[in-house]
N, C-alpha and C positions, 0 to 999 in steps of 0.2 A: 504494500500500500504506500501511497505518497504521504510523506511527512514534511510539512513546511516548517522551516527553522527560522526563528527570529534572528535579527542581526547580532544581538549580544551573545548568542550561543554558536554562531557560525565558526568561531575559532576552533571548536571541537569537531566540526564537520568539514574541515579543509575549505572553509568559506562557501560551502554549498548551501544555497537557499532551500533546496528540496532534496530529500534523500528517500530511499526506499528501504522499508523494514517490514517485519511481520511479527505477529503475536496474536494469541487468542483474546487477550484483553490488554488494557493500557499498561499494566505492570509488565507483562511479557514483552510488549512492544518496546518499552523503555529499556528493559534488559537487553533486547536485541540491539537497540541503538548503542547502548553502553559497550556491548561486545565489539561493534563496528568502530565506535568512537569512544575510547576509554575516558572516563571522567564525566561523561554526559549525564548519567543517572544522578550523580551527586548534585548537579545543578538544577534538577527537576524535582527530586524527591528528598524529603528531610529524613532525619534519624528515626522518626516514628512511622516511616513508610507511607507518608501522606504527600500529596502534591504541595510543594512550597507555596506560601501565601502570595508571593509576587509572580507566580506562574499561573496562567490560565491555559487549559487545553480544551480544544473544540474538536468534536468528531462529527464530520458532515455538518458543520456550522452549528452544532448543538453543544452547549457547555457540558463538559465532563466533570462531575463532582468528585470522582474517586478513581483509583487505579483499577478497580474491579469492572469498569465499563467494558462490555464485550465488544470485540471488533470482528469485522469481516474483511476479506482481502480487498474488496472494492472501496472500502472506506478511505476518506481523506482526513488526516489529522493535522491540525494547526496548533502550534505552540506559540503562546504570546507571553512576553515578559512585561510586567508593569514598569512604568517609568516613574521616577520620583525626582524631586529636587525643588529648587526654589530660586 
């Protein structure tokens, strides 16, 4: 499936804005991404195995609230990083 990577995380994907990965759910997908791009999971998932608060994940344009969201091979996943500052 196609995974769209936000600019702040592209240093992990060799600057690729879109990568291909697979998994039965978001957790398995992120594990697959971490296998391809070491260090990626730590930027998305916290120590309690939850999506980090500054990260939003959308599956087919619908917000994913947990890593247990099931996936199908035809799905598109968009990862968004919140911006802050002043």
